C-alpha positions in Angstrom: 0.1 -57.8 71.3 -2.8 -57.2 69.1 -2.9 -53.6 70.2 0.7 -53.2 69.0 0.0 -54.7 65.6 -3.1 -52.5 65.3 -1.0 -49.5 66.3 1.7 -50.4 63.7 -0.9 -51.0 61.1 -2.6 -47.6 61.8 0.7 -45.8 61.8 1.7 -47.5 58.6 -1.6 -46.7 57.0 -1.4 -43.0 58.1 2.2 -42.9 57.0 1.4 -44.3 53.6 -1.5 -41.9 53.2 0.7 -39.0 54.2 3.5 -40.1 51.8 0.9 -40.5 49.0 -0.4 -37.0 49.7 3.2 -35.6 49.8 4.1 -37.3 46.5 0.9 -36.1 44.9 1.6 -32.5 46.2 5.1 -32.5 44.7 3.8 -33.9 41.4 1.1 -31.3 41.2 3.6 -28.5 42.0 5.8 -29.6 39.1 2.8 -29.7 36.8 1.8 -26.2 37.9 5.3 -24.9 37.1 5.2 -26.5 33.6 1.7 -25.2 32.9 2.6 -21.7 34.1 5.6 -21.7 31.7 3.4 -23.0 28.9 0.8 -20.4 29.6 3.4 -17.6 29.5 4.6 -19.0 26.1 1.0 -19.1 24.8 0.3 -15.5 26.0 3.4 -14.4 24.1 2.2 -16.3 21.0 -1.2 -14.7 21.3 0.4 -11.2 21.6 2.5 -12.0 18.5 -0.6 -13.1 16.6 -2.4 -9.9 17.6 0.5 -7.8 16.4 0.8 -9.7 13.2 -2.9 -9.4 12.5 -2.7 -5.6 13.2 0.2 -5.3 10.8 -1.6 -7.3 8.1 -4.7 -5.2 8.5 -2.7 -2.0 8.1 -0.9 -3.6 5.1 -4.3 -4.5 3.6 -5.5 -0.9 4.0 -2.3 0.4 2.4 -2.7 -2.0 -0.5 -6.4 -1.1 -1.0 -5.5 2.6 -1.0 -2.8 2.0 -3.6 -5.2 -0.1 -5.6 -7.8 2.6 -5.6 -5.2 5.1 -6.8 -4.0 2.8 -9.6 -7.6 2.1 -10.6 -8.3 5.9 -10.8 -5.1 6.3 -12.9 -6.2 3.4 -15.1 -9.6 5.0 -15.6 -8.0 8.3 -16.6 -5.7 6.5 -19.0 -8.6 4.7 -20.6 -10.4 8.0 -21.0 -7.3 9.6 -22.6 -7.0 6.6 -24.9 -10.6 7.0 -26.0 -9.9 10.7 -26.7 -6.8 9.9 -28.7 -8.7 7.2 -30.6 -11.5 9.7 -31.5 -8.8 12.1 -32.7 -7.2 9.4 -34.9 -10.6 8.3 -36.3 -11.4 11.8 -37.4 -8.1 12.1 -39.3 -7.3 10.3 -42.5 -3.5 10.4 -42.3 -3.1 8.3 -45.4 -5.1 10.7 -47.5 -3.5 13.7 -45.9 0.0 12.2 -46.6 -0.9 11.7 -50.3 -2.4 15.2 -50.8 -0.2 17.2 -48.5 2.9 15.3 -47.5 4.7 18.3 -46.0 1.8 19.1 -43.7 1.4 15.5 -42.7 5.1 15.2 -42.0 5.0 18.4 -39.9 2.0 17.2 -37.9 3.5 13.8 -37.2 6.9 15.2 -36.2 5.3 17.8 -33.9 3.1 15.0 -32.3 6.1 12.8 -31.9 8.1 15.5 -30.2 5.2 16.4 -27.9 4.7 12.8 -27.0 8.4 12.4 -26.3 8.2 15.4 -24.0 5.3 13.8 -22.2 7.5 10.8 -21.4 10.3 13.1 -20.2 7.9 15.0 -17.9 6.4 11.9 -16.5 9.9 10.7 -15.8 10.7 13.8 -13.7 12.3 16.2 -16.2 12.1 19.9 -15.1 9.5 22.1 -16.8 10.6 24.5 -19.5 9.8 28.2 -19.3 7.0 27.8 -21.9 5.5 24.9 -19.9 5.7 26.8 -16.6 4.0 29.9 -18.2 1.2 27.9 -19.9 -2.3 29.0 -19.0 -4.1 25.7 -19.9 -3.4 22.1 -20.8 -3.4 22.6 -24.6 -0.8 25.4 -24.3 1.2 23.2 -22.0 1.4 20.2 -24.3 -1.2 19.1 -26.9 -0.4 15.4 -26.5 -0.7 15.2 -22.7 -2.7 18.2 -21.4 -3.6 16.3 -18.3 -0.1 16.8 -17.0 -0.8 20.5 -16.7 -3.1 19.8 -13.7 -0.5 17.7 -11.9 2.8 19.5 -12.8 2.0 23.2 -13.3 -0.9 24.1 -11.1 0.4 22.8 -7.8 3.8 24.5 -8.4 2.2 27.9 -9.0 2.6 30.3 -6.1 -0.3 32.7 -5.5 1.2 36.2 -5.7 -0.5 38.7 -3.4 -1.9 41.6 -5.3 0.0 44.8 -4.8 -1.8 47.8 -3.6 -0.7 51.3 -4.7 -0.6 54.0 -2.0 
């Protein structure tokens, strides 16, 4: 009888070890599925982060390029302002207005018209015939000669020289 009890005990022990291994196996398989799904989500998130970082880096480059262009324009504007300030320092409009009011009025009116035309050109107005045919910045417009370089020169077409037979 002892042999039967020993046999039942050993079978029970082996059965419980087998059931424990089976339950652990199923639990681990479920964990593996969950971890595989989480890993896929994380890989997607990492790819999204990489794409976002790439987009941000290209945006930063674009902003830096634009910032450099704006800084160059600002430097040019400061230079132009200094030139204008020197011109105004050299003139005594009050004295000129007292001594020769007609001349002062004509100078101020011409400068105002030229400055107004500068704003029109910077806003996209088409060039007049006189402006298209100008040979230099001062002939183009005395108040904004720098526009000659950006508006006239690029639009000029090089005409091939004609040869006579």
